[in-house]
C-alpha positions as CSV (number, residue, x, y, z in Angstrom):
1,X,25.4,-57.0,-3.6
2,X,22.1,-54.1,-4.5
3,X,20.1,-55.7,-7.3
4,X,20.6,-53.2,-9.9
5,X,17.6,-53.8,-11.8
6,X,15.9,-53.1,-8.3
7,X,17.6,-49.6,-7.3
8,X,16.8,-48.3,-10.8
9,X,13.2,-49.3,-10.7
10,X,13.3,-48.1,-7.1
11,X,14.8,-44.5,-8.5
12,X,12.4,-44.7,-11.1
13,X,9.3,-44.8,-8.9
14,X,10.5,-42.2,-7.1
15,X,11.0,-39.7,-9.8
16,X,7.3,-40.9,-10.8
17,X,5.4,-40.7,-7.7
18,X,7.0,-37.3,-7.2
19,X,6.2,-36.1,-11.1
20,X,2.2,-37.4,-10.6
21,X,2.1,-34.7,-7.7
22,X,1.6,-32.2,-10.2
23,X,1.6,-34.1,-13.8
24,X,-1.3,-35.6,-15.8
25,X,-1.2,-39.2,-17.4
26,X,-0.2,-37.8,-21.0
27,X,3.4,-36.5,-19.3
28,X,4.0,-39.4,-17.3
29,X,3.9,-41.7,-20.3
30,X,6.1,-39.3,-22.3
31,X,8.6,-39.7,-18.8
32,X,8.4,-43.3,-19.7
33,X,9.0,-43.8,-23.2
34,X,11.9,-41.0,-22.3
35,X,13.4,-43.5,-19.3
36,X,13.3,-46.9,-21.6
37,X,15.3,-45.1,-24.1
38,X,17.9,-43.7,-21.6
39,X,17.6,-47.4,-20.2
40,X,18.5,-49.1,-23.5
41,X,21.4,-46.4,-24.6
42,X,23.2,-46.7,-21.2
43,X,23.1,-50.8,-21.2
44,X,26.5,-51.8,-19.9
45,X,27.9,-48.3,-18.3
46,X,28.9,-47.3,-15.4
47,X,29.7,-44.7,-13.3
48,X,33.0,-44.3,-11.4
49,X,31.2,-45.3,-8.2
50,X,30.4,-48.9,-10.0
51,X,26.3,-47.9,-10.0
52,X,25.0,-48.6,-13.9
53,X,24.9,-44.9,-15.4
54,X,21.0,-44.7,-15.6
55,X,20.9,-44.0,-11.9
56,X,22.7,-40.7,-12.9
57,X,20.0,-39.2,-14.9
58,X,16.8,-40.3,-13.3
59,X,18.8,-38.6,-9.9
60,X,18.6,-35.6,-12.3
61,X,15.2,-35.8,-13.2
62,X,14.5,-36.0,-9.7
63,X,15.8,-33.1,-8.9
64,X,14.1,-31.3,-11.9
65,X,10.5,-33.1,-10.6
66,X,11.8,-31.7,-7.2
67,X,11.4,-27.9,-9.3
68,X,8.3,-28.6,-10.7
69,X,9.3,-28.4,-13.9
70,X,7.6,-29.3,-17.4
71,X,7.7,-33.2,-18.4
72,X,9.8,-32.0,-21.2
73,X,12.4,-31.2,-19.1
74,X,12.4,-34.0,-16.9
75,X,12.4,-35.9,-20.4
76,X,15.0,-34.1,-21.1
77,X,16.8,-34.9,-17.5
78,X,16.4,-38.5,-18.1
79,X,18.0,-38.1,-21.8
80,X,20.8,-35.7,-20.9
81,X,23.6,-37.8,-21.9
82,X,22.1,-40.1,-24.4
83,X,23.8,-37.9,-27.4
84,X,27.0,-37.1,-26.0
85,X,27.7,-40.8,-24.7
86,X,25.7,-43.2,-26.6
87,X,25.4,-43.7,-30.4
88,X,21.8,-42.4,-30.6
89,X,21.9,-39.5,-33.1
90,X,20.5,-36.0,-32.9
91,X,17.9,-37.1,-35.8
92,X,16.9,-40.0,-34.0
93,X,16.2,-38.2,-30.7
94,X,14.1,-35.6,-33.0
95,X,11.8,-38.5,-34.6
96,X,11.3,-40.4,-31.0
97,X,10.9,-37.0,-28.9
98,X,10.4,-34.0,-30.8
99,X,12.3,-30.8,-31.7
100,X,11.6,-29.7,-28.0
101,X,12.9,-32.2,-25.8
102,X,15.9,-32.7,-28.3
103,X,16.8,-29.2,-28.4
104,X,17.4,-29.3,-24.7
105,X,19.6,-31.8,-24.7
106,X,21.4,-30.7,-27.8
107,X,22.1,-27.7,-25.2
108,X,23.4,-29.6,-22.7
109,X,25.5,-31.5,-24.7
110,X,27.1,-28.1,-26.1
111,X,27.5,-26.5,-22.0
112,X,28.9,-30.1,-21.3
113,X,31.6,-29.6,-23.9
114,X,32.5,-26.2,-23.0
115,X,36.0,-25.8,-21.7
116,X,37.2,-24.4,-18.2
117,X,40.3,-23.4,-17.5
118,X,40.7,-20.5,-14.7
119,X,38.9,-17.9,-13.4
120,X,40.5,-15.3,-14.9
121,X,41.3,-16.7,-18.7
122,X,37.9,-17.9,-19.5
123,X,35.5,-17.4,-16.9
124,X,33.7,-14.2,-18.3
125,X,33.8,-15.8,-22.0
126,X,31.7,-19.2,-21.0
127,X,29.3,-17.1,-18.6
128,X,28.8,-15.4,-21.7
129,X,28.6,-19.0,-23.6
130,X,26.2,-19.9,-21.4
131,X,23.8,-17.1,-20.8
132,X,23.4,-16.9,-24.2
133,X,22.0,-21.1,-24.1
134,X,19.9,-19.9,-21.3
135,X,18.1,-16.9,-23.2
136,X,17.2,-19.8,-26.2
137,X,16.0,-21.6,-23.6
138,X,16.3,-21.6,-19.8
139,X,15.7,-25.1,-19.3
140,X,19.1,-26.1,-21.0
141,X,20.8,-24.1,-17.4
142,X,17.8,-26.2,-14.9
143,X,18.7,-29.8,-16.7
144,X,22.7,-28.6,-16.8
145,X,22.2,-27.6,-13.0
146,X,20.5,-30.7,-11.6
147,X,23.2,-32.6,-13.6
148,X,25.7,-30.9,-11.7
149,X,24.3,-31.0,-8.2
150,X,23.9,-34.5,-8.9
151,X,27.6,-35.1,-9.9
152,X,28.9,-32.6,-6.9
153,X,26.6,-35.3,-4.5
154,X,28.9,-37.8,-5.6
155,X,32.4,-36.1,-6.9
156,X,33.8,-38.7,-4.0
157,X,34.2,-41.2,-6.4
158,X,36.6,-39.1,-8.8
159,X,40.7,-38.5,-8.3
160,X,41.9,-35.5,-5.6
161,X,43.1,-33.1,-8.5
162,X,39.5,-33.9,-10.5
163,X,37.4,-33.0,-7.5
164,X,39.0,-29.6,-6.8
165,X,38.6,-28.9,-10.7
166,X,35.4,-29.8,-10.8
167,X,34.5,-28.0,-7.6
168,X,35.9,-24.9,-8.7
169,X,34.5,-24.4,-11.7
170,X,31.4,-25.0,-9.7
171,X,31.9,-22.3,-7.7
172,X,32.7,-20.0,-10.4
173,X,30.1,-21.0,-13.0
174,X,27.2,-23.1,-11.6
175,X,26.6,-21.7,-8.2
176,X,26.3,-18.2,-9.8
177,X,23.7,-18.8,-12.6
178,X,21.5,-20.4,-9.8
179,X,21.9,-17.7,-7.6
180,X,21.2,-15.3,-10.9
181,X,17.8,-17.9,-11.5
182,X,17.0,-17.1,-7.9
183,X,17.8,-21.0,-7.1
184,X,19.0,-20.4,-3.5
185,X,18.8,-24.2,-2.0
186,X,20.5,-25.6,-5.2
187,X,23.3,-22.7,-4.9
188,X,23.9,-23.1,-1.5
189,X,24.0,-27.1,-1.4
190,X,26.5,-26.2,-4.9
191,X,28.9,-23.9,-2.2
192,X,28.9,-26.7,0.3
193,X,29.5,-29.5,-1.6
194,X,32.3,-27.8,-3.5
195,X,34.0,-26.1,-0.4
196,X,34.3,-29.9,1.2
197,X,36.0,-30.8,-1.6
198,X,38.4,-27.9,-2.0
199,X,39.0,-28.0,1.9
200,X,37.5,-31.4,3.0
C-alpha cells in the first residue's frame, strides 16, 4: 500500500521544484501556505480512485506551474475545490489569501456549477458564461482547464455513463476553449482522452 503522506509529499515537492525554476522565495512561501490550507481543508476526503483528495489539487497546480503561470494562479489551483467541497467560506479565504486568489477560486467554483446538457441546447449559453468569466480574469479559465485535464487523466475511475458525459462536455466546451487560448498541447490531450473515453 502506498504511504499517503509520502505520495502527497513527493507530488508537492515536484510542484515546488517546478515552481522554483521561475518564481521567487516569497511566491514559494505563498504556494506553501495555500498547500497547507488545502491539505487541512481536504483532510479525510478521497477521490473515486481511493487517492487522498489533496493529490488532485496538487496535480492541477503542477499543470499550472508547467504553463509558467504566476503564484496566485498556482495557489488558486491548490485551493480550487476548497470553497465548493469544504467548510471554508469566501470571507475566510479572502482574509487568508486576499481578493485576487479568492476571486479566481470563486470563478472556478461558479464555472463548475454550470449545468451542461447537450451541444444543441446549452452550449452557446454556457460558452457565453465561460467567456464572460474569462473576460474578467483569464486565470479562472486556466485553473478550470488544468482541473479538467487532470480529471480526464483519471477518468477511468468513473462509471461508463459518466465517463462519456464528461468526455463529451470536454470535447464541446473545454477543448475549444484551450484552442481559443492557444494552448494546443492541452487541447490535443483533452481531445485524445475524450475520444478514448467515448470510443475505447
